[in-house]
ROSELUM-96136 format. One line per 4 residues: number of its first residue (from 0); their letters; for each residue x, y, z of C-alpha. Coordinates in Angstrom, 2 decimals. Layout:
BEGIN
NUM) a) X/Y/Z; ...
This chain:
BEGIN
0) msda) -15.70/-9.66/-16.84; -13.13/-9.20/-19.44; -9.58/-7.44/-18.73; -10.40/-4.63/-21.12
4) nsrs) -13.41/-3.27/-19.70; -12.23/-1.76/-16.36; -14.49/1.59/-15.75; -12.72/4.72/-15.43
8) itsn) -12.63/6.57/-12.03; -15.50/8.97/-11.69; -15.26/11.50/-8.95; -16.95/14.64/-7.91
12) qagl) -13.60/16.02/-7.28; -11.71/18.02/-10.01; -8.50/18.46/-7.92; -7.28/18.10/-4.33
16) hekl) -9.92/17.91/-1.61; -10.71/21.24/-0.20; -10.16/19.67/3.26; -7.23/17.65/2.57
20) devv) -4.68/20.03/4.51; -6.81/20.43/7.34; -7.62/16.63/7.64; -4.01/15.50/7.35
24) qkhl) -2.83/18.31/9.85; -5.29/16.93/12.43; -4.06/13.43/12.10; -0.54/14.64/12.24
28) ntpf) -1.14/16.36/15.44; -3.55/13.68/17.07; -2.45/10.36/18.38; -4.46/7.59/16.84
32) kkpi) -5.98/5.74/19.72; -8.28/2.99/18.26; -7.66/-0.20/19.91; -5.92/-2.87/18.16
36) aaht) -8.04/-5.58/16.78; -7.20/-8.98/18.52; -6.85/-10.96/15.00; -4.49/-8.49/13.65
40) qqaf) -2.47/-8.45/16.93; -2.27/-12.27/16.64; -1.32/-12.21/12.81; 1.23/-9.55/13.53
44) eqvn) 2.94/-11.42/16.23; 3.49/-14.49/14.12; 5.04/-12.38/11.24; 7.11/-10.47/13.54
48) ekvq) 8.88/-13.54/14.93; 10.11/-14.07/11.29; 10.95/-10.48/10.88; 12.97/-10.36/13.99
52) aydg) 14.87/-13.73/12.91; 15.43/-12.46/9.33; 18.76/-11.02/8.62; 18.00/-9.29/5.35
56) piil) 15.96/-6.62/3.97; 12.30/-6.25/5.07; 9.83/-5.00/2.23; 5.98/-4.43/2.73
60) dscc) 3.40/-4.79/0.12; 0.20/-3.36/1.60; -3.20/-3.67/0.18; -1.70/-7.01/-1.83
64) gvge) -4.93/-8.43/-2.87; -4.46/-11.78/-4.32; -0.65/-11.51/-3.61; 0.48/-11.47/-7.24
68) stan) 2.40/-8.39/-6.50; 3.98/-9.80/-3.45; 5.20/-12.92/-5.39; 6.52/-10.52/-8.14
72) lakl) 8.40/-8.29/-5.55; 9.87/-11.22/-3.95; 11.48/-12.03/-7.39; 12.55/-8.47/-7.89
76) hpda) 14.30/-8.39/-4.29; 15.46/-11.96/-3.92; 17.56/-11.04/-0.71; 14.53/-9.63/0.93
80) lvig) 11.63/-11.07/3.17; 8.44/-9.65/1.45; 5.22/-9.27/3.38; 2.02/-8.95/1.47
84) idks) -0.84/-7.85/3.76; -4.55/-7.61/2.90; -7.66/-7.42/5.04; -9.70/-9.81/2.77
88) ehrl) -9.40/-13.50/3.22; -11.27/-14.13/0.08; -8.47/-12.26/-2.09; -5.59/-14.00/-0.23
92) ekhd) -7.31/-17.48/-0.64; -7.11/-16.92/-4.46; -3.37/-16.78/-4.29; -2.18/-19.29/-6.88
96) ieyk) -0.13/-22.02/-5.97; 2.03/-20.99/-9.09; 3.16/-17.76/-7.16; 4.71/-19.87/-4.57
100) qtes) 8.45/-19.89/-5.00; 11.58/-20.56/-3.15; 14.49/-20.15/-5.52; 13.50/-16.67/-6.37
104) gqyi) 12.92/-14.79/-3.21; 10.62/-15.36/-0.34; 7.42/-13.94/0.87; 4.66/-14.25/3.52
108) lvqa) 0.97/-13.36/3.07; -0.99/-11.95/5.99; -4.54/-11.28/6.56; -4.66/-8.14/8.73
112) dlnd) -6.06/-4.62/9.08; -3.55/-2.10/7.92; -4.83/0.47/10.35; -3.52/-1.86/12.99
116) fwrl) -0.88/-3.65/11.25; 1.11/-0.50/10.29; 0.95/0.91/14.00; 2.40/-2.49/15.46
120) acea) 5.18/-2.56/12.85; 6.03/1.09/14.05; 6.06/-0.01/17.67; 8.18/-3.15/16.87
124) nwqp) 10.62/-1.01/15.07; 10.38/-2.42/11.67; 12.42/-0.65/9.21; 11.43/-1.73/5.83
128) thhy) 13.74/-0.80/3.07; 10.73/-0.61/0.62; 6.96/-0.03/1.14; 4.69/-0.65/-1.86
132) llyp) 1.15/0.59/-1.91; 0.15/-0.58/-5.56; -3.68/0.33/-6.60; -5.00/0.99/-2.94
136) npwp) -8.96/1.47/-3.07; -9.00/5.23/-4.33; -12.54/6.27/-2.54; -13.20/8.69/-5.26
140) kakh) -16.16/10.27/-3.80; -15.21/13.47/-1.98; -17.19/12.45/1.18; -14.99/9.65/1.47
144) lqrr) -11.53/11.51/1.86; -10.89/9.88/5.27; -11.18/6.50/3.82; -8.17/7.16/1.48
148) whga) -4.89/6.15/3.28; -3.46/9.82/3.25; -6.76/11.06/4.58; -6.85/8.47/7.40
152) avfp) -5.81/8.50/10.94; -3.25/5.96/10.56; -1.28/8.05/7.69; 1.38/9.33/10.06
156) yive) 2.42/5.69/10.75; 2.87/5.07/6.85; 5.47/8.11/7.11; 6.87/6.77/10.33
160) lggr) 7.62/3.27/8.69; 9.99/4.93/6.32; 11.81/3.09/3.65; 11.33/3.97/-0.19
164) lelr) 7.54/4.31/-0.65; 6.23/3.62/-4.04; 2.36/4.02/-4.81; 0.52/3.67/-7.93
168) snws) -2.99/4.54/-8.97; -5.07/4.96/-12.05; -6.55/8.00/-10.40; -4.04/10.70/-10.61
172) iyve) -5.81/12.90/-8.13; -5.24/10.27/-5.36; -1.48/10.24/-6.04; -1.29/13.95/-6.01
176) efar) -3.13/14.25/-2.74; -0.85/11.75/-1.29; 2.28/13.78/-2.42; 0.71/16.88/-0.81
180) slel) 0.00/14.99/2.53; 3.65/13.94/2.66; 4.61/17.24/2.01; 2.64/18.42/5.15
184) agkk) 4.61/15.64/7.06; 7.87/17.40/5.76; 8.54/14.64/3.05; 9.25/15.16/-0.57
188) aeis) 7.72/12.86/-3.16; 8.22/12.60/-6.98; 5.28/11.99/-9.26; 5.37/10.61/-12.83
192) ayes) 3.39/8.61/-15.41; 4.26/4.75/-15.00; 4.34/2.49/-17.83; 5.74/-0.91/-17.92
196) dtam) 5.68/-4.11/-20.51; 4.63/-6.50/-17.73; 1.93/-5.66/-14.90; 2.55/-6.39/-11.47
200) tpfe) -0.88/-6.71/-10.30; -4.11/-7.88/-11.70; -5.53/-4.40/-11.24; -2.71/-3.04/-13.34
204) rkyw) -3.18/-5.51/-16.02; -7.03/-4.54/-16.21; -6.41/-0.95/-16.30; -3.97/-0.95/-19.13
208) asgq) -6.18/-3.34/-21.05; -8.80/-0.66/-20.67; -6.51/2.08/-22.00; -6.40/3.78/-18.53
212) hstr) -2.97/5.26/-17.33; -1.14/4.71/-14.21; 0.59/7.57/-12.15; 3.27/6.69/-9.74
216) liaq) 4.65/8.44/-6.54; 8.09/7.69/-5.08; 9.05/9.13/-1.75; 12.47/8.37/0.44
220) l) 10.88/8.42/3.81
């Protein structure tokens, strides 16, 4: 598949989901009690040792895919420890050796379920300075609202983790819904069109080559 033929998002939603407020309020008011998966608990404990021993800023790159963004963020924030998390072993295994670098920042890639990982990070009192969610799966069908991060039961933990949250998507409704969800949680977000000369992720490169636009959300949580 060439970089220039990424399909545009098609959705049966023309604007914010009609049940968005109801779903988000429910999650904000109900504790998320699903048991933590053993493999994520184990992965978290290994990373947590490094985080607790690290004396600089901690940055999260959630849904990092092949980890290209994680390596780029480590270059951008050389004093930080950047943690890229993705549930797909297949994607993480594609992480090119060329991304590995020591002189220009440091990072770790972790295979874990974010529904569990974020909760464990809150419990361990992590305080990331930045949290990046670059091109999460948009789940554009209306019936899949609760598979979007802002419609999921784990959403309050994204808010609790704090830091400067940066979200990007090629589907502006996703970004607008996320902003509304943050508003319901008492947080303000700014939305703008996003352009850059260099792509930070393979998705970004693909979307731009196809003439699609990116929308960005920034919130100081």
